[in-house]
C-alpha positions as a Markdown table, in Angstrom:
| # | Residue | x | y | z |
|---|---|---|---|---|
| 1 | Unk | -7.3 | -68.3 | 192.0 |
| 2 | Unk | -9.9 | -71.3 | 193.2 |
| 3 | Unk | -11.7 | -71.9 | 196.2 |
| 4 | Unk | -12.8 | -75.2 | 195.9 |
| 5 | Unk | -10.4 | -77.9 | 195.8 |
| 6 | Unk | -12.6 | -79.8 | 193.7 |
| 7 | Unk | -13.5 | -77.6 | 191.0 |
| 8 | Unk | -12.3 | -74.2 | 190.8 |
| 9 | Unk | -10.2 | -71.4 | 191.7 |
| 10 | Unk | -9.8 | -68.1 | 193.0 |
| 11 | Unk | -7.3 | -66.7 | 192.4 |
| 12 | Unk | -4.2 | -66.6 | 194.1 |
| 13 | Unk | -3.6 | -68.1 | 197.4 |
| 14 | Unk | -5.0 | -71.1 | 195.5 |
| 15 | Unk | -7.1 | -68.6 | 193.3 |
| 16 | Unk | -6.3 | -66.5 | 191.4 |
| 17 | Unk | -5.4 | -65.7 | 192.1 |
| 18 | Unk | -4.2 | -66.4 | 191.5 |
| 19 | Unk | 1.1 | -64.2 | 186.8 |
| 20 | Unk | 4.6 | -62.4 | 181.8 |
| 21 | Unk | 5.5 | -61.9 | 178.6 |
| 22 | Unk | 3.8 | -59.4 | 176.5 |
| 23 | Unk | 4.1 | -56.6 | 179.3 |
| 24 | Unk | 7.1 | -56.0 | 181.7 |
| 25 | Unk | 9.5 | -58.4 | 183.0 |
| 26 | Unk | 7.0 | -58.7 | 186.0 |
| 27 | Unk | 3.6 | -58.6 | 184.2 |
| 28 | Unk | 1.1 | -55.5 | 185.2 |
| 29 | Unk | 0.6 | -53.3 | 188.0 |
| 30 | Unk | -2.9 | -55.0 | 188.3 |
| 31 | Unk | -1.1 | -58.1 | 189.0 |
| 32 | Unk | 2.6 | -57.5 | 189.7 |
| 33 | Unk | 4.6 | -61.1 | 189.5 |
| 34 | Unk | 8.1 | -61.2 | 190.4 |
| 35 | Unk | 10.2 | -63.8 | 191.9 |
| 36 | Unk | 9.8 | -64.0 | 195.5 |
| 37 | Unk | 6.9 | -61.5 | 196.0 |
| 38 | Unk | 4.3 | -62.6 | 198.6 |
| 39 | Unk | 1.0 | -62.1 | 199.7 |
| 40 | Unk | -1.0 | -62.8 | 202.5 |
| 41 | Unk | -5.0 | -63.1 | 202.7 |
| 42 | Unk | -7.8 | -63.6 | 205.2 |
| 43 | Unk | -9.8 | -66.4 | 203.7 |
| 44 | Unk | -13.4 | -67.4 | 205.1 |
| 45 | Unk | -16.0 | -69.9 | 203.9 |
| 46 | Unk | -19.0 | -71.1 | 206.0 |
| 47 | Unk | -16.8 | -73.8 | 208.0 |
| 48 | Unk | -13.2 | -72.0 | 208.0 |
| 49 | Unk | -11.6 | -69.0 | 208.7 |
| 50 | Unk | -7.5 | -68.7 | 208.1 |
| 51 | Unk | -4.9 | -66.6 | 207.0 |
| 52 | Unk | -3.2 | -67.8 | 203.8 |
| 53 | Unk | 0.1 | -66.9 | 202.3 |
| 54 | Unk | 0.7 | -67.0 | 198.6 |
| 55 | Unk | 4.4 | -66.8 | 197.2 |
| 56 | Unk | 5.7 | -66.6 | 193.7 |
| 57 | Unk | 7.9 | -69.4 | 193.5 |
| 58 | Unk | 9.9 | -69.3 | 189.8 |
| 59 | Unk | 9.0 | -69.7 | 186.0 |
| 60 | Unk | 6.9 | -72.0 | 184.8 |
| 61 | Unk | 4.8 | -72.7 | 181.6 |
| 62 | Unk | 1.0 | -71.6 | 180.8 |
| 63 | Unk | 0.2 | -73.2 | 177.7 |
| 64 | Unk | 2.4 | -71.9 | 175.5 |
| 65 | Unk | 3.7 | -68.6 | 177.6 |
| 66 | Unk | 6.1 | -68.2 | 180.1 |
| 67 | Unk | 4.7 | -67.4 | 183.4 |
| 68 | Unk | 4.7 | -68.1 | 187.0 |
| 69 | Unk | 4.3 | -70.1 | 189.4 |
| 70 | Unk | 2.8 | -69.5 | 192.8 |
| 71 | Unk | 2.5 | -71.6 | 195.8 |
| 72 | Unk | -0.2 | -71.4 | 198.8 |
| 73 | Unk | -2.2 | -73.5 | 201.2 |
| 74 | Unk | -4.7 | -74.6 | 198.2 |
| 75 | Unk | -2.2 | -75.8 | 195.8 |
| 76 | Unk | 0.0 | -74.5 | 192.8 |
| 77 | Unk | -1.2 | -72.0 | 190.5 |
| 78 | Unk | 0.5 | -71.1 | 186.9 |
| 79 | Unk | 0.0 | -67.5 | 185.9 |
| 80 | Unk | 1.2 | -65.7 | 182.7 |
| 81 | Unk | 0.6 | -62.2 | 181.0 |
| 82 | Unk | 0.2 | -62.3 | 177.3 |
| 83 | Unk | -0.6 | -59.5 | 175.2 |
| 84 | Unk | -2.3 | -57.6 | 178.1 |
| 85 | Unk | -4.4 | -60.7 | 179.2 |
| 86 | Unk | -3.6 | -62.4 | 182.7 |
| 87 | Unk | -4.0 | -66.5 | 181.4 |
| 88 | Unk | -4.2 | -68.9 | 184.3 |
| 89 | Unk | -3.0 | -72.8 | 183.4 |
| 90 | Unk | -3.5 | -73.9 | 186.9 |
| 91 | Unk | -5.2 | -72.8 | 189.9 |
| 92 | Unk | -5.3 | -74.5 | 192.9 |
| 93 | Unk | -4.2 | -77.6 | 191.5 |
| 94 | Unk | -6.9 | -77.4 | 189.1 |
| 95 | Unk | -5.7 | -77.2 | 185.3 |
| 96 | Unk | -7.4 | -75.1 | 182.3 |
| 97 | Unk | -6.9 | -76.1 | 178.7 |
| 98 | Unk | -6.1 | -73.9 | 177.0 |
| 99 | Unk | -5.4 | -71.2 | 179.9 |
| 100 | Unk | -8.0 | -69.3 | 181.5 |
| 101 | Unk | -8.1 | -65.9 | 181.1 |
| 102 | Unk | -8.5 | -64.2 | 184.4 |
| 103 | Unk | -7.9 | -60.2 | 183.5 |
| 104 | Unk | -7.4 | -58.1 | 180.8 |
| 105 | Unk | -6.2 | -54.5 | 180.6 |
| 106 | Unk | -8.2 | -53.7 | 177.8 |
| 107 | Unk | -11.4 | -54.4 | 179.7 |
| 108 | Unk | -13.0 | -56.4 | 176.7 |
| 109 | Unk | -15.1 | -59.3 | 177.6 |
| 110 | Unk | -13.8 | -62.8 | 176.9 |
| 111 | Unk | -15.1 | -66.2 | 176.4 |
| 112 | Unk | -13.2 | -69.4 | 177.0 |
| 113 | Unk | -14.0 | -72.7 | 176.3 |
| 114 | Unk | -11.8 | -76.1 | 177.0 |
| 115 | Unk | -11.0 | -78.4 | 179.8 |
| 116 | Unk | -11.2 | -78.1 | 183.6 |
| 117 | Unk | -8.8 | -81.3 | 185.1 |
| 118 | Unk | -9.5 | -82.1 | 188.7 |
| 119 | Unk | -7.6 | -84.8 | 190.2 |
| 120 | Unk | -7.0 | -86.5 | 186.9 |
| 121 | Unk | -10.5 | -86.2 | 185.5 |
| 122 | Unk | -11.6 | -83.9 | 182.9 |
| 123 | Unk | -14.6 | -82.1 | 182.4 |
| 124 | Unk | -15.7 | -79.6 | 179.5 |
| 125 | Unk | -16.6 | -76.1 | 180.6 |
| 126 | Unk | -17.3 | -72.6 | 179.2 |
| 127 | Unk | -16.7 | -69.4 | 181.2 |
| 128 | Unk | -17.4 | -65.6 | 180.4 |
| 129 | Unk | -15.1 | -62.6 | 181.5 |
| 130 | Unk | -16.4 | -59.5 | 182.1 |
| 131 | Unk | -15.1 | -56.3 | 183.8 |
| 132 | Unk | -15.7 | -52.5 | 185.6 |
| 133 | Unk | -13.9 | -50.3 | 187.6 |
| 134 | Unk | -15.1 | -49.8 | 191.4 |
| 135 | Unk | -14.3 | -48.3 | 194.5 |
| 136 | Unk | -14.1 | -50.2 | 197.1 |
| 137 | Unk | -11.5 | -50.5 | 200.6 |
| 138 | Unk | -7.9 | -51.9 | 201.1 |
| 139 | Unk | -7.7 | -51.8 | 205.0 |
| 140 | Unk | -8.7 | -48.0 | 205.6 |
| 141 | Unk | -7.7 | -46.8 | 202.4 |
| 142 | Unk | -10.3 | -46.2 | 199.8 |
| 143 | Unk | -8.8 | -47.4 | 195.9 |
| 144 | Unk | -10.4 | -47.9 | 192.3 |
| 145 | Unk | -10.0 | -51.6 | 191.4 |
| 146 | Unk | -10.5 | -53.6 | 188.3 |
| 147 | Unk | -13.5 | -56.1 | 189.0 |
| 148 | Unk | -12.9 | -58.8 | 187.0 |
| 149 | Unk | -16.2 | -61.3 | 187.0 |
| 150 | Unk | -15.4 | -64.7 | 185.7 |
| 151 | Unk | -18.4 | -67.0 | 185.5 |
| 152 | Unk | -18.1 | -70.7 | 184.9 |
| 153 | Unk | -20.4 | -73.3 | 183.6 |
| 154 | Unk | -19.8 | -76.8 | 184.1 |
| 155 | Unk | -22.1 | -80.0 | 184.0 |
| 156 | Unk | -22.1 | -79.6 | 188.0 |
| 157 | Unk | -23.6 | -76.3 | 187.7 |
| 158 | Unk | -22.3 | -72.4 | 187.7 |
| 159 | Unk | -19.6 | -71.0 | 189.9 |
| 160 | Unk | -19.0 | -67.0 | 189.7 |
| 161 | Unk | -15.6 | -65.7 | 190.8 |
| 162 | Unk | -15.4 | -61.8 | 191.5 |
| 163 | Unk | -12.1 | -60.8 | 191.6 |
| 164 | Unk | -10.7 | -56.9 | 192.6 |
| 165 | Unk | -7.7 | -56.3 | 191.3 |
| 166 | Unk | -5.5 | -52.8 | 192.8 |
| 167 | Unk | -2.3 | -51.4 | 190.5 |
| 168 | Unk | 0.7 | -52.4 | 192.3 |
| 169 | Unk | -1.0 | -54.8 | 195.2 |
| 170 | Unk | -2.7 | -57.1 | 192.4 |
| 171 | Unk | -5.8 | -59.1 | 193.9 |
| 172 | Unk | -7.0 | -57.5 | 196.9 |
| 173 | Unk | -10.7 | -59.3 | 197.2 |
| 174 | Unk | -12.0 | -62.1 | 196.0 |
| 175 | Unk | -15.6 | -64.2 | 196.7 |
| 176 | Unk | -16.8 | -67.5 | 195.2 |
| 177 | Unk | -20.4 | -68.3 | 194.4 |
| 178 | Unk | -22.0 | -71.4 | 193.5 |
| 179 | Unk | -25.2 | -71.9 | 192.9 |
| 180 | Unk | -25.6 | -68.0 | 194.0 |
| 181 | Unk | -24.3 | -68.7 | 197.2 |
| 182 | Unk | -21.2 | -67.3 | 198.5 |
| 183 | Unk | -18.7 | -70.4 | 199.1 |
| 184 | Unk | -15.4 | -68.5 | 199.8 |
| 185 | Unk | -14.1 | -65.2 | 200.4 |
| 186 | Unk | -10.7 | -64.0 | 200.3 |
| 187 | Unk | -9.6 | -60.6 | 201.7 |
| 188 | Unk | -6.3 | -58.8 | 200.9 |
| 189 | Unk | -3.9 | -58.5 | 204.2 |
| 190 | Unk | -0.5 | -57.6 | 202.6 |
| 191 | Unk | 1.7 | -57.9 | 199.6 |
| 192 | Unk | 3.7 | -57.8 | 197.6 |
């Protein structure tokens, strides 16, 4: 999933967020991907608030992996599970070469280096991915979530994307910070 159209994810609804080889036919319970699955999120930024719907539209390549294409208001994302790692080839229309890791079931830190392509312009970037378990809320219910912290370093600065994944639901919350300031927040409403 990405929050800023011009630079980076989020996750699903154009993020992350926005998912399959290596686990079950629909990925992993932390980010279940089945054709026709849909999620709804409340998205807030300093100047905007909306409800975004994200849907799995079908199969798509993610680098050399077989994955899924998701669509939402922020653009197309492609995600694939491979050997317990969730990779994104595209997040909200931003392409990552090679695909960037978003989540790992073993929760071991990961490093990434590659190209980010936005509107045809490529730039070199690095990323570090770390994890921890955390109690959080989904509506009125308390759940244990896996918090994925992706720190991207670009020529323009640093972007931190914190994504909370909950078993059976997928992404339940995401926050994007640029230079330490919160630029976008996503909260789970429903799905899959």
